[in-house]
N, C-alpha and C positions, 0 to 999 in steps of 0.2 A: 443448519445447512441448505435445509430447502428451501425454506422460508426466503432467506435471506439472496437466495440465487432466482427467485421469483422475480424479489424484487426492485435486485439487479439486474435484470433482462427489460422489465419495466420501464428502467430508469432509460436503459439503451431504446426502446422505441419511442420514448417522448423525447430524446437528443435526437433522433431522426429523424423523427416528423416533422421537429423546429426547422432541422438541415434544408429537409426537403422542401422547407415552405418556403426556405428567406433564399433556395434555389430560385424557386417560383415567380417569387418580387422579382429578384435581379435581371428573369431572361424577360419577364412583361416590360418593369417599369427602369429598368437599367440601374446603374450602379449610385447614382444621387438620391434619386428618391428613395432607394434601402437606407443609405446612408440615414436622411434625411427622417422615415419611418422610424428605423432603430433608433436614432437621437433620442427621438420626440419618447418612444414606448418606454425608457431604462429613465426618464429623468433626470439622467446627468447634466442638463442644464442648468435644471433648478438647483440642484444640489450645489453646483458650483456655484452658483450666483450667492445663494444662501452666506455659502463661507464666504467668498471675497466679503461681502456686504458688512458680514459681521468681522471678520479681519479688521476689515476698514475702518467702520464704530470702534470696534476698543482700541485704536489708536488715536484715533482721531480725540477720543474724550485723555488717554492716557499725557497726549502730546497737547491737547489744550491745555490739561491741567501743570506739567511742565512748565510751558511759555508764561503762561500767566503767573507762576510762581517765579519766574527767573525775574520778571516785570520788577522794576525800581521803581517805577511811579504808582503809586498805592493809592490816587483820589479815584484814577476810574472803575468801574463798578468792574464788579470780579469777573461776570461773565463777557466781559468785553476785549478784545484782542484789538491792537493796534492794526493797520494793513500789512506795513512789511512783514509784522510777525505771522498774519494768516494767509501771506502767501510764501513762503518758509513753510506753513504746515500744510499748507494746500500740496507745497511741490513734493516735502516727504512723503506723505499718504500716497501719492503717484510713485512716486520712487521704489518706496519698499512693496506697492502693490503690484508688481512685475520681478520680483527680485528671484522668482523662480520660475521653474516651467508650470506646478500647479497653479499661481497663483496669476501666472498669462492666461492659460486655463478660466478661469474664475475670471477676469475683466474681460477676454471673449465671450463669455455668456454674459455678460453683463450690454455690450456692445451689439449681443445678440438683441435683446428686448427692446435697448433702445431703437436700431434698424428696424426691427419685425413693426412696432408701432407708430415708427415713421414711414412705414410703408403702407401700412394699412391706411393711417392718415393723410396721405399723397392719393392714395388710389380711392378714397373717399371724397375726396376733395375736386378732384377731375372729373368724377363719375365713372371709372374703370372697374367694368366685372372680371378681370381675366385674373384667373385662379396660377397661371403663368409668375403673373408678377410680385406674390407674394411671401417670394423666396429670398428678399431683401435679407432679413433675419437669418437668412444661413449662409448668405454669401459673406456679409460682412463680417461672423464671426472667423470666418475659415482664412479669409485673406488677408483678418488681423492676424493669427494666429503662426498666419505662414511666414510674413511678413515678420513676427517676432523670432519665429524659429531662422530664416532667412539671415538675419544682421546681428544673432548671438546675444538679443537683448536682454535674458535674463543671468550673463554673467558676465555685462561690462559694470563697470565702476557709476557709482549711486549719477558722478555728473555726468558722464556719457552717456548715462541709463536714459536719462532725461533727457537729453539732446535727440539722440535716436529714437523716443518712445514718440516727440512733438513732430521728427519726420515723418515718419510711420505711420501716421495720425494724420496728416497732411497728404500721402500717399493713399490711405484708406479714402478722405475725405470724395478722391478725385474719381476715384471708385466707384463709390457710391453714386455721386452724379452722375454719374455714365450709366448707371444700375437704373435711376429715375428717369433719365432721358431715355431710356431705354423701353418705361414707364407710358411715358407721355406720347411718344411721337406713333404711334398703332390709333390712342385716342383722335388725334391731331386730323393724322391723314382720315380717320375713320367720316370726323366732322365736318371736313371739307371735302373728301367723297358724297356724302351723301346730302350734299348743300340743306343743313340744318342753322337755320338763319334766326336761332336764336343767342341773343346775346350773354348770357348768364350762361349757357351750354358751354361758349367760347374765353371765354372770359378766365374762368379756372385753370387753363391747359396753358393758354396764350402770359397767363401769369408766372405759370412756372417754369415753361419759354425763356421767358424774360430773364428769369431768377436762375435758372441753369447757365446763362451768357454771360450776366454779371458777375455771379461768386465766383468763376473763377480770372476773367480779370481783376478780380477785387483783391481774392489769392495770391494774383501771379505778382500785382503791383506789391501788394506787402510784402512777399517773402523775398522779390528782388531788391528792393530797399533795405532786408534787415540783414541778407547772406548774401555773400561772394560765390560766383559762377563754380557748380562742381557740379559732379554727376546726378548727384540727390534733385540740387536745383532743376537741374538741367531734363530730368526727368517726369517730375512734378510743372514745371511748364509745358513739355511738349502733350503732358495728361490734356490740360485747359485751353492749350489751344486746338486741341484734336476733340474736344469736348465742343468749343465754339463754333467749331466747323460743321459739326455736326447739326448745333440748334439751326444754323443760319441756311446746311441742309432741309432741315424741316420745316423752318419756317418758308424759305421758298417755294419748296412744291405746295405746300399749305395755300399759298396766295395763288400760284398759279391752277389751281380745284376750285379755288372760292372766284377766282376770277372767269374761269368757264361757270360755275353754275350762273351768273350774276347774268350774263348773256344770254344764257337761255338754247345757246345755240350750238351746234356740233365745231367741235375746237379738234378738225383732224392732226393739226402738230401738236397738240397737247402732249401725245406720247414721248415724242422727241423730245420735248423741253421737259421734262421730266425724269427723260433718260439721260439725257447732256448733264445735269443738276447732277441724280444720284451719283451717274461716273465718275465727274468730274472729285465728289465727296467723300467716292470709292478712293480711289485713286492715289488723294494726299492724303486718305487713311492710310494704305497700304505703306506707303511713301513713310511718313511717322515712324508706321509697326519693323520698317526695319531700318530704321533709324533709333529704335530704338533696341533694337536688338544688338547693334554694334552699341549702345551707351551701357547695356547689361556686360556685353563680350571686355570691355573694356574696365567696367570695373572688376570681374570675377579676374580678369588675369592682373591688374596694378592696384585693385585696391581689399578687395575683401571675397578671396574665392571659395566657395563650399558648395560640396553634391547637392544641398537643396537648391543653392540660386541655378547653378548647371541644368536640374532637371526644371527647374521655371523658367527657362528659357530654354530649352527644348520643345517647355510647352505653347511658349509664347511660338514660334519658329512653324509649328506643326498647325494652332488653332487660328494665328492670327496673322500670318502670313503666309504658307503654303494653302491652309486650307480658301481663303477669303482670295488671293490668286487662283486659285481652281474653281472658284466659285464665278469670280468675276468674266474670266475667259470663256469660263460655258454660256452666262447670259450674253457676253460680246457674239457669240459663236449662234447660239437661238437667234438673235436677233436677227444677225446678220440672213441666214439663213431665212427667215419671215418675211424679210426684206425682198431677199431675191424672188422668193416665191410671189411676191404681190405683184413685184414689178412684170413678172414675167407671164399675168393674168391681163385680158385687154383690158381699157380703160374708156369711161363712155362719159362725156363730159357735151354741153352745150344742149343744143336742139335735141338732139334726141336722146339726152337725157328726160325732157319732159314725156317721150312716149312710152318709156316705161312705165308711169302711171305707177308707182307698189312705194313699200317704205323698205329698212334695213332690217333683215329677219334676226339683225342681234340684237340693233340698238334700238327698234322702231321709231327711229325718225325720216323725216324723208330726204332724196336726196339733193342739197343745194348743189353742191359742186361738179361732184363728180361720184362715179360708183364703179366698181368693179366685179367683172364677169367670170365667175369659176366655170370650170367644162361642161358642167351642167347645167348652164346658163340660169344660175341664181346669181341675181345683186345685192353685194354687201358694199359698204363702206370700207376702205380701204384700212382707215385704223380697225376697224369692229373687225375685220378678217385679220389681219396680222394678231391681236392677241386673241385670237382661237389659235392661230396656226402655231402660239409659243403652244398649248395643250396637246391639240393630235392636228395631225394633216389628214382630213378629212371635210368635206364639205358640212355644215352645221345643219341642214336643211334634209338631204339625202344620204350623207356620208360614203359619197364618192371621194376617190381620191382627187386632191387638190391640185396637189403641184407633176405635173408629169416630164419625166426628163426626156431631153429632146432624142432619144436612141427612141424611145416608146411612142415618140408621137410620130415617128418614121413610121409605125410597126402597127399603127392604130388609125383609123382613116373615120371612125362614123364615134366619137367619143363626145361629140356636141361642144368641140375649142372653137373660139372664134379667133380670128388674128386681128392685130393692133388694125388692122388698115380697113377691116370688114364688117358690115354691118350686121347684128348682131341678130336684128330682125329678120333679114331677107337670111340667111343663114340659115333661121330657125325655120321659115319657110322653104326653104330648100328640105331640109334635112326630112321637114313631115311629105312633103312631095314624095322624096325618093322614100321613106318609108312605105306611103302609100302604093305606090308602084310597085312594089319590093311584096306588098300586101295582094293587090292585083295580078302579077305570076304568080306567087304563092295561090292562090285561089285557081287561078287556070291550071294549074297544075296539076291540083288535087282533082279538080274536074274530069281532065285529061285520063288523072289517074283511074279515077272512078269508072267512066267509059268504057279503060280497058278491063278493068275487074269484072263488070258485069259482060263484056264480050267473050271473057274468059269462062265467068260461070254458067252463060248458056251454051258453049263451045262444049265444057262439058258435062251438063246436063244433053246435051245431044247426042254425047257419044256415050251416056248410060242408060237414054232410052234406048238406040240403036240397038245398045249391050244386052239390054231387056229383050229386046226384041227381040232379036238371036236367038 
Protein backbone atom coordinates (compact mmCIF):
# COMPACT_ATOMS: atom_id res chain seq x y z
CA UNK A 1 0.00 0.00 0.00
CA UNK A 2 2.83 2.40 0.84
CA UNK A 3 4.57 1.86 -2.50
CA UNK A 4 1.26 2.36 -4.29
CA UNK A 5 0.68 5.65 -2.44
CA UNK A 6 4.20 6.86 -3.28
CA UNK A 7 3.64 5.96 -6.93
CA UNK A 8 0.34 7.87 -7.02
CA UNK A 9 1.94 10.88 -5.34
CA UNK A 10 4.80 10.87 -7.86
CA UNK A 11 2.35 10.59 -10.73
CA UNK A 12 0.33 13.49 -9.30
CA UNK A 13 3.46 15.66 -9.08
CA UNK A 14 4.29 14.93 -12.71
CA UNK A 15 0.78 15.89 -13.79
CA UNK A 16 0.91 19.07 -11.70
CA UNK A 17 4.28 20.05 -13.20
CA UNK A 18 2.90 19.48 -16.71
CA UNK A 19 -0.14 21.62 -15.92
CA UNK A 20 2.09 24.42 -14.61
CA UNK A 21 4.22 24.24 -17.77
CA UNK A 22 1.12 24.55 -19.93
CA UNK A 23 -0.10 27.53 -17.88
CA UNK A 24 3.33 29.16 -18.15
CA UNK A 25 3.35 28.72 -21.95
CA UNK A 26 -0.15 30.17 -22.16
CA UNK A 27 0.87 33.29 -20.23
CA UNK A 28 4.00 33.87 -22.33
CA UNK A 29 3.05 32.79 -25.87
CA UNK A 30 -0.74 32.94 -25.90
CA UNK A 31 -3.48 30.44 -26.68
CA UNK A 32 -2.79 30.04 -30.40
CA UNK A 33 0.90 29.14 -30.08
CA UNK A 34 0.07 26.85 -27.15
CA UNK A 35 -2.46 24.98 -29.27
CA UNK A 36 0.01 24.74 -32.17
CA UNK A 37 2.75 23.38 -29.91
CA UNK A 38 0.43 20.83 -28.28
CA UNK A 39 -0.89 19.82 -31.69
CA UNK A 40 2.65 19.13 -32.91
CA UNK A 41 3.88 17.32 -29.80
CA UNK A 42 1.11 14.74 -29.68
CA UNK A 43 1.54 14.06 -33.45
CA UNK A 44 -2.20 13.86 -33.83
CA UNK A 45 -2.17 15.31 -37.39
CA UNK A 46 0.27 12.61 -38.56
CA UNK A 47 -1.96 9.86 -37.16
CA UNK A 48 -5.06 11.35 -38.78
CA UNK A 49 -3.23 11.83 -42.07
CA UNK A 50 -2.04 8.22 -42.21
CA UNK A 51 -5.53 6.98 -41.28
CA UNK A 52 -7.27 9.08 -43.96
CA UNK A 53 -4.81 8.26 -46.74
CA UNK A 54 -4.81 4.55 -45.89
CA UNK A 55 -8.61 4.46 -45.87
CA UNK A 56 -8.76 6.40 -49.12
CA UNK A 57 -6.27 4.07 -50.80
CA UNK A 58 -8.13 0.94 -49.72
CA UNK A 59 -11.43 2.34 -50.95
CA UNK A 60 -9.85 3.39 -54.25
CA UNK A 61 -8.50 -0.14 -54.87
CA UNK A 62 -11.84 -1.78 -54.08
CA UNK A 63 -13.88 0.70 -56.13
CA UNK A 64 -11.50 0.45 -59.07
CA UNK A 65 -11.85 -3.32 -59.10
CA UNK A 66 -15.65 -3.10 -58.87
CA UNK A 67 -15.90 -0.53 -61.64
CA UNK A 68 -13.63 -2.52 -63.91
CA UNK A 69 -15.61 -5.66 -63.35
CA UNK A 70 -18.83 -3.81 -64.17
CA UNK A 71 -17.54 -2.49 -67.49
CA UNK A 72 -18.85 -4.33 -70.55
CA UNK A 73 -15.99 -3.36 -72.86
CA UNK A 74 -13.39 -6.08 -72.37
CA UNK A 75 -11.09 -4.95 -75.21
CA UNK A 76 -9.47 -2.25 -73.04
CA UNK A 77 -6.64 -3.09 -70.72
CA UNK A 78 -7.57 -4.23 -67.25
CA UNK A 79 -5.83 -1.38 -65.39
CA UNK A 80 -7.44 1.38 -67.51
CA UNK A 81 -10.74 3.05 -66.64
CA UNK A 82 -12.84 5.37 -68.80
CA UNK A 83 -12.89 9.08 -67.96
CA UNK A 84 -16.54 9.02 -66.92
CA UNK A 85 -16.00 6.15 -64.52
CA UNK A 86 -12.81 7.72 -63.26
CA UNK A 87 -14.63 10.99 -62.41
CA UNK A 88 -17.40 9.10 -60.62
CA UNK A 89 -14.75 7.15 -58.71
CA UNK A 90 -13.03 10.34 -57.57
CA UNK A 91 -16.35 11.88 -56.50
CA UNK A 92 -17.23 8.75 -54.51
CA UNK A 93 -13.85 8.80 -52.75
CA UNK A 94 -14.24 12.49 -51.86
CA UNK A 95 -17.76 11.95 -50.56
CA UNK A 96 -16.70 9.02 -48.40
CA UNK A 97 -13.64 10.96 -47.23
CA UNK A 98 -15.79 13.34 -45.18
CA UNK A 99 -18.69 11.16 -44.08
CA UNK A 100 -17.91 11.46 -40.34
CA UNK A 101 -16.21 13.80 -37.92
CA UNK A 102 -13.13 11.56 -37.81
CA UNK A 103 -12.74 11.55 -41.59
CA UNK A 104 -13.21 15.33 -41.66
CA UNK A 105 -10.33 15.60 -39.18
CA UNK A 106 -8.25 13.33 -41.42
CA UNK A 107 -9.00 15.49 -44.46
CA UNK A 108 -8.05 18.55 -42.39
CA UNK A 109 -4.69 16.93 -41.62
CA UNK A 110 -4.06 16.34 -45.34
CA UNK A 111 -4.99 19.95 -46.09
CA UNK A 112 -2.60 21.01 -43.33
CA UNK A 113 0.33 19.29 -45.07
CA UNK A 114 -0.56 20.73 -48.47
CA UNK A 115 -0.95 24.28 -47.06
CA UNK A 116 2.26 23.98 -45.03
CA UNK A 117 4.44 23.08 -48.00
CA UNK A 118 2.64 25.61 -50.17
CA UNK A 119 3.46 28.34 -47.67
CA UNK A 120 7.10 27.26 -47.41
CA UNK A 121 7.41 27.25 -51.19
CA UNK A 122 5.98 30.76 -51.52
CA UNK A 123 8.21 32.06 -48.72
CA UNK A 124 11.28 30.60 -50.42
CA UNK A 125 10.18 32.01 -53.78
CA UNK A 126 9.67 35.58 -52.54
CA UNK A 127 12.68 35.46 -50.20
CA UNK A 128 10.91 35.99 -46.89
CA UNK A 129 12.26 34.68 -43.58
CA UNK A 130 9.44 35.75 -41.25
CA UNK A 131 8.52 32.93 -38.87
CA UNK A 132 4.95 34.16 -38.44
CA UNK A 133 4.26 33.52 -42.14
CA UNK A 134 4.85 29.77 -41.69
CA UNK A 135 1.48 29.25 -39.96
CA UNK A 136 -0.48 28.59 -43.14
CA UNK A 137 -0.34 24.88 -42.35
CA UNK A 138 -2.21 25.59 -39.11
CA UNK A 139 -4.68 28.25 -40.27
CA UNK A 140 -5.98 26.40 -43.36
CA UNK A 141 -7.04 23.12 -41.66
CA UNK A 142 -8.61 24.93 -38.72
CA UNK A 143 -10.67 27.06 -41.10
CA UNK A 144 -11.68 23.98 -43.13
CA UNK A 145 -12.80 22.11 -40.01
CA UNK A 146 -14.79 25.11 -38.76
CA UNK A 147 -16.52 25.42 -42.14
CA UNK A 148 -17.31 21.68 -42.06
CA UNK A 149 -18.85 21.94 -38.59
CA UNK A 150 -20.67 25.15 -39.45
CA UNK A 151 -22.34 23.64 -42.53
CA UNK A 152 -22.88 20.16 -41.05
CA UNK A 153 -20.81 18.57 -43.82
CA UNK A 154 -20.61 15.01 -42.48
CA UNK A 155 -24.36 14.77 -41.84
CA UNK A 156 -25.50 15.71 -45.35
CA UNK A 157 -26.61 13.35 -48.10
CA UNK A 158 -23.85 12.20 -50.49
CA UNK A 159 -24.96 14.48 -53.37
CA UNK A 160 -25.42 17.50 -51.11
CA UNK A 161 -22.12 16.72 -49.34
CA UNK A 162 -20.14 16.98 -52.56
CA UNK A 163 -21.72 20.33 -53.44
CA UNK A 164 -21.18 21.69 -49.93
CA UNK A 165 -17.58 20.47 -49.90
CA UNK A 166 -16.87 22.25 -53.18
CA UNK A 167 -18.34 25.47 -51.78
CA UNK A 168 -16.28 25.18 -48.62
CA UNK A 169 -13.17 24.63 -50.74
CA UNK A 170 -13.87 27.84 -52.65
CA UNK A 171 -14.15 29.77 -49.38
CA UNK A 172 -10.98 28.10 -48.12
CA UNK A 173 -9.14 29.03 -51.32
CA UNK A 174 -10.03 32.71 -50.95
CA UNK A 175 -8.91 32.63 -47.31
CA UNK A 176 -5.58 31.03 -48.29
CA UNK A 177 -5.07 33.70 -50.96
CA UNK A 178 -5.70 36.40 -48.35
CA UNK A 179 -3.10 34.80 -46.11
CA UNK A 180 -0.58 34.63 -48.96
CA UNK A 181 -1.14 38.34 -49.58
CA UNK A 182 -0.31 38.96 -45.95
CA UNK A 183 2.97 37.12 -46.59
CA UNK A 184 3.91 39.07 -49.73
CA UNK A 185 2.86 42.59 -48.70
CA UNK A 186 5.64 43.15 -46.07
CA UNK A 187 8.28 41.88 -48.54
CA UNK A 188 6.93 44.18 -51.25
CA UNK A 189 6.99 47.18 -48.92
CA UNK A 190 10.50 46.43 -47.66
CA UNK A 191 11.86 46.16 -51.20
CA UNK A 192 10.31 49.44 -52.27
CA UNK A 193 11.32 51.31 -49.11
CA UNK A 194 14.91 50.03 -49.16
CA UNK A 195 15.26 51.01 -52.86
CA UNK A 196 16.62 47.62 -53.94
CA UNK A 197 17.26 47.87 -57.70
CA UNK A 198 17.77 44.17 -58.49
CA UNK A 199 15.08 42.95 -60.89
CA UNK A 200 15.55 39.36 -59.73
CA UNK A 201 14.64 40.43 -56.21
CA UNK A 202 11.46 42.26 -57.26
CA UNK A 203 10.17 39.84 -59.91
CA UNK A 204 9.06 36.94 -57.61
CA UNK A 205 7.04 39.21 -55.32
CA UNK A 206 5.45 41.04 -58.24
CA UNK A 207 4.62 37.72 -59.90
CA UNK A 208 2.91 36.42 -56.77
CA UNK A 209 1.00 39.71 -56.45
CA UNK A 210 -0.16 39.42 -60.06
CA UNK A 211 -1.35 35.87 -59.42
CA UNK A 212 -3.21 37.07 -56.32
CA UNK A 213 -5.06 39.54 -58.54
CA UNK A 214 -5.75 37.20 -61.46
CA UNK A 215 -6.87 34.11 -59.51
CA UNK A 216 -9.78 35.81 -57.65
CA UNK A 217 -10.99 37.38 -60.91
CA UNK A 218 -10.82 34.02 -62.67
CA UNK A 219 -12.55 32.23 -59.79
CA UNK A 220 -15.39 34.78 -59.70
CA UNK A 221 -15.82 34.57 -63.47
CA UNK A 222 -16.12 30.77 -63.42
CA UNK A 223 -18.51 30.68 -60.46
CA UNK A 224 -20.82 33.35 -61.86
CA UNK A 225 -21.12 31.39 -65.12
CA UNK A 226 -22.05 28.13 -63.40
CA UNK A 227 -24.09 29.15 -60.34
CA UNK A 228 -27.00 31.44 -59.61
CA UNK A 229 -26.66 34.25 -57.11
CA UNK A 230 -27.00 33.13 -53.49
CA UNK A 231 -25.47 33.96 -50.14
CA UNK A 232 -22.51 31.60 -50.69
CA UNK A 233 -21.64 33.06 -54.10
CA UNK A 234 -22.03 36.56 -52.72
CA UNK A 235 -19.56 35.76 -49.91
CA UNK A 236 -16.97 34.27 -52.28
CA UNK A 237 -17.29 37.23 -54.64
CA UNK A 238 -16.92 39.71 -51.79
CA UNK A 239 -13.75 37.96 -50.59
CA UNK A 240 -12.34 37.98 -54.13
CA UNK A 241 -13.08 41.69 -54.63
CA UNK A 242 -11.55 42.48 -51.24
CA UNK A 243 -8.39 40.57 -52.16
CA UNK A 244 -8.10 42.40 -55.50
CA UNK A 245 -8.48 45.68 -53.64
CA UNK A 246 -5.69 44.74 -51.22
CA UNK A 247 -3.39 43.88 -54.12
CA UNK A 248 -4.15 47.20 -55.84
CA UNK A 249 -3.37 49.10 -52.63
CA UNK A 250 -0.10 47.23 -52.13
CA UNK A 251 1.02 47.79 -55.73
CA UNK A 252 0.09 51.49 -55.57
CA UNK A 253 2.10 52.04 -52.39
CA UNK A 254 4.96 50.04 -53.92
CA UNK A 255 4.95 52.29 -57.01
CA UNK A 256 4.94 55.44 -54.85
CA UNK A 257 7.97 54.27 -52.88
CA UNK A 258 9.79 53.26 -56.05
CA UNK A 259 9.18 56.70 -57.58
CA UNK A 260 10.50 58.30 -54.41
CA UNK A 261 13.66 56.18 -54.57
CA UNK A 262 14.17 56.79 -58.30
CA UNK A 263 14.37 60.59 -58.03
CA UNK A 264 16.50 60.48 -54.85
CA UNK A 265 14.89 63.70 -53.61
CA UNK A 266 12.87 64.08 -50.44
CA UNK A 267 9.19 63.87 -51.37
CA UNK A 268 7.40 65.54 -48.52
CA UNK A 269 3.93 64.61 -49.81
CA UNK A 270 4.79 60.91 -50.00
CA UNK A 271 3.54 60.14 -46.52
CA UNK A 272 0.23 61.87 -47.27
CA UNK A 273 -0.28 59.93 -50.50
CA UNK A 274 0.52 56.61 -48.82
CA UNK A 275 -1.87 57.43 -46.01
CA UNK A 276 -4.67 58.36 -48.44
CA UNK A 277 -4.22 55.15 -50.45
CA UNK A 278 -4.14 52.87 -47.41
CA UNK A 279 -7.02 54.71 -45.72
CA UNK A 280 -9.18 54.33 -48.83
CA UNK A 281 -8.41 50.62 -48.93
CA UNK A 282 -9.13 50.19 -45.22
CA UNK A 283 -12.44 52.04 -45.48
CA UNK A 284 -13.60 49.89 -48.40
CA UNK A 285 -12.41 46.77 -46.57
CA UNK A 286 -14.39 47.85 -43.50
CA UNK A 287 -17.49 48.33 -45.65
CA UNK A 288 -17.05 44.82 -47.06
CA UNK A 289 -16.75 43.52 -43.50
CA UNK A 290 -20.08 45.09 -42.57
CA UNK A 291 -21.68 43.69 -45.73
CA UNK A 292 -20.35 40.21 -44.97
CA UNK A 293 -21.74 40.45 -41.46
CA UNK A 294 -25.16 41.25 -42.91
CA UNK A 295 -24.83 38.35 -45.36
CA UNK A 296 -23.98 35.99 -42.50
CA UNK A 297 -26.90 37.25 -40.44
CA UNK A 298 -29.27 36.65 -43.36
CA UNK A 299 -27.87 33.14 -43.82
CA UNK A 300 -28.24 32.34 -40.13
CA UNK A 301 -31.83 33.59 -39.92
CA UNK A 302 -33.32 32.37 -43.21
CA UNK A 303 -31.11 29.47 -44.38
CA UNK A 304 -29.05 27.51 -41.84
CA UNK A 305 -28.67 28.86 -38.36
CA UNK A 306 -26.36 27.19 -35.85
CA UNK A 307 -24.43 28.02 -32.70
CA UNK A 308 -21.10 27.70 -34.50
CA UNK A 309 -22.20 30.19 -37.16
CA UNK A 310 -23.36 32.59 -34.44
CA UNK A 311 -19.98 32.32 -32.69
CA UNK A 312 -18.14 32.90 -35.97
CA UNK A 313 -20.26 35.97 -36.65
CA UNK A 314 -19.43 37.34 -33.21
CA UNK A 315 -15.72 36.81 -33.84
CA UNK A 316 -16.04 38.45 -37.25
CA UNK A 317 -17.84 41.43 -35.76
CA UNK A 318 -15.16 41.86 -33.10
CA UNK A 319 -11.97 41.35 -35.12
CA UNK A 320 -12.95 42.51 -38.62
CA UNK A 321 -15.36 45.32 -37.72
CA UNK A 322 -14.87 46.63 -34.19
CA UNK A 323 -11.08 46.33 -33.90
CA UNK A 324 -10.53 47.55 -37.45
CA UNK A 325 -12.72 50.59 -36.87
CA UNK A 326 -11.03 51.27 -33.54
CA UNK A 327 -7.51 51.04 -34.97
CA UNK A 328 -8.45 53.15 -37.98
CA UNK A 329 -9.93 55.88 -35.80
CA UNK A 330 -6.88 55.80 -33.53
CA UNK A 331 -4.57 56.21 -36.52
CA UNK A 332 -6.67 59.12 -37.79
CA UNK A 333 -6.58 60.89 -34.41
CA UNK A 334 -2.81 60.38 -34.04
CA UNK A 335 -2.20 61.71 -37.52
CA UNK A 336 -4.43 64.73 -37.02
CA UNK A 337 -2.70 65.49 -33.71
CA UNK A 338 0.72 65.21 -35.34
CA UNK A 339 -0.34 67.53 -38.19
CA UNK A 340 -1.66 70.02 -35.65
CA UNK A 341 1.65 69.96 -33.82
CA UNK A 342 3.61 70.41 -37.05
CA UNK A 343 1.45 73.35 -38.19
CA UNK A 344 1.98 75.09 -34.85
CA UNK A 345 5.74 75.20 -35.44
CA UNK A 346 7.30 78.06 -37.46
CA UNK A 347 8.39 77.32 -41.02
CA UNK A 348 11.52 78.58 -42.79
CA UNK A 349 11.52 79.04 -46.58
CA UNK A 350 13.37 80.85 -49.34
CA UNK A 351 16.56 82.78 -48.63
CA UNK A 352 16.32 82.21 -44.90
CA UNK A 353 16.54 78.47 -45.56
CA UNK A 354 20.07 78.83 -46.99
CA UNK A 355 21.25 80.60 -43.83
CA UNK A 356 20.68 77.44 -41.79
CA UNK A 357 23.56 75.53 -43.43
CA UNK A 358 22.55 72.28 -41.78
CA UNK A 359 20.78 68.99 -42.51
CA UNK A 360 17.74 67.30 -41.00
CA UNK A 361 18.82 65.36 -37.92
CA UNK A 362 16.37 62.54 -38.73
CA UNK A 363 16.98 61.75 -42.42
CA UNK A 364 20.35 63.58 -42.86
CA UNK A 365 19.13 65.27 -46.07
CA UNK A 366 19.53 68.94 -46.87
CA UNK A 367 16.65 71.38 -46.66
CA UNK A 368 15.50 72.10 -50.21
CA UNK A 369 12.01 73.56 -49.87
CA UNK A 370 11.26 74.24 -46.22
CA UNK A 371 12.10 73.37 -42.63
CA UNK A 372 10.26 73.37 -39.32
CA UNK A 373 11.75 74.84 -36.16
CA UNK A 374 11.07 73.32 -32.76
CA UNK A 375 10.80 75.43 -29.60
CA UNK A 376 14.35 74.34 -28.77
CA UNK A 377 15.59 75.84 -32.11
CA UNK A 378 16.27 72.57 -33.95
CA UNK A 379 15.49 72.21 -37.65
CA UNK A 380 13.72 69.24 -39.25
CA UNK A 381 11.75 68.34 -42.34
CA UNK A 382 8.02 68.49 -41.67
CA UNK A 383 7.57 64.91 -42.93
CA UNK A 384 10.39 63.52 -40.78
CA UNK A 385 9.19 65.34 -37.67
CA UNK A 386 5.62 64.18 -38.24
CA UNK A 387 6.71 60.54 -38.33
CA UNK A 388 8.69 61.13 -35.16
CA UNK A 389 5.69 62.69 -33.43
CA UNK A 390 3.69 59.52 -34.13
CA UNK A 391 5.98 57.84 -31.61
CA UNK A 392 6.68 60.49 -28.97
CA UNK A 393 6.10 64.19 -28.36
CA UNK A 394 9.72 65.22 -27.74
CA UNK A 395 12.52 66.67 -29.83
CA UNK A 396 14.76 63.98 -31.38
CA UNK A 397 17.86 66.02 -30.48
CA UNK A 398 17.36 67.28 -26.94
CA UNK A 399 14.13 65.45 -25.88
CA UNK A 400 12.35 68.65 -24.94
CA UNK A 401 8.62 68.92 -25.49
CA UNK A 402 7.87 69.85 -29.10
CA UNK A 403 4.25 70.93 -28.87
CA UNK A 404 3.27 73.43 -26.19
CA UNK A 405 -0.34 74.33 -25.53
CA UNK A 406 -1.48 77.95 -25.77
CA UNK A 407 -2.05 78.14 -22.02
CA UNK A 408 1.50 77.01 -21.42
CA UNK A 409 2.82 79.54 -23.95
CA UNK A 410 1.26 82.36 -21.94
CA UNK A 411 3.10 81.29 -18.78
CA UNK A 412 6.48 80.49 -20.39
CA UNK A 413 8.53 83.31 -21.88
CA UNK A 414 12.04 81.93 -22.34
CA UNK A 415 11.34 78.56 -23.93
CA UNK A 416 12.95 79.37 -27.27
CA UNK A 417 9.71 79.46 -29.24
CA UNK A 418 9.89 81.36 -32.53
CA UNK A 419 6.77 82.97 -33.88
CA UNK A 420 5.94 82.38 -37.52
CA UNK A 421 6.51 86.02 -38.52
CA UNK A 422 9.77 86.41 -36.63
CA UNK A 423 13.30 85.66 -37.77
CA UNK A 424 14.58 82.69 -35.76
CA UNK A 425 18.18 83.85 -36.05
CA UNK A 426 17.39 87.30 -34.63
CA UNK A 427 15.31 85.75 -31.87
CA UNK A 428 18.19 83.45 -31.01
CA UNK A 429 20.62 86.41 -30.90
CA UNK A 430 18.22 88.39 -28.68
CA UNK A 431 17.87 85.39 -26.39
CA UNK A 432 21.66 85.07 -26.20
CA UNK A 433 22.06 88.80 -25.37
CA UNK A 434 19.37 88.53 -22.71
CA UNK A 435 21.10 85.53 -21.22
CA UNK A 436 24.43 87.45 -21.26
CA UNK A 437 22.85 90.42 -19.47
CA UNK A 438 21.34 88.09 -16.90
CA UNK A 439 24.74 86.52 -16.33
CA UNK A 440 26.34 89.98 -15.90
CA UNK A 441 23.64 90.96 -13.41
CA UNK A 442 24.22 87.72 -11.58
CA UNK A 443 27.98 88.40 -11.52
CA UNK A 444 27.52 91.94 -10.20
CA UNK A 445 25.06 90.69 -7.62
CA UNK A 446 27.51 87.99 -6.59
CA UNK A 447 30.32 90.55 -6.26
CA UNK A 448 28.13 92.86 -4.14
CA UNK A 449 27.23 89.92 -1.98
CA UNK A 450 30.91 89.04 -1.63
CA UNK A 451 31.75 92.63 -0.59
CA UNK A 452 29.00 92.60 2.01
CA UNK A 453 30.23 89.29 3.35
CA UNK A 454 33.81 90.60 3.53
CA UNK A 455 32.74 93.77 5.40
CA UNK A 456 30.68 91.67 7.77
CA UNK A 457 33.66 89.41 8.44
CA UNK A 458 35.92 92.43 9.08
CA UNK A 459 33.43 93.91 11.51
CA UNK A 460 33.18 90.57 13.27
CA UNK A 461 36.94 90.37 13.56
CA UNK A 462 37.14 93.91 14.94
CA UNK A 463 34.46 93.16 17.47
CA UNK A 464 36.25 89.96 18.49
CA UNK A 465 39.58 91.75 18.83
CA UNK A 466 37.97 94.47 20.90
CA UNK A 467 36.38 91.89 23.12
CA UNK A 468 39.70 90.13 23.52
CA UNK A 469 41.39 93.41 24.36
CA UNK A 470 38.81 94.10 27.02
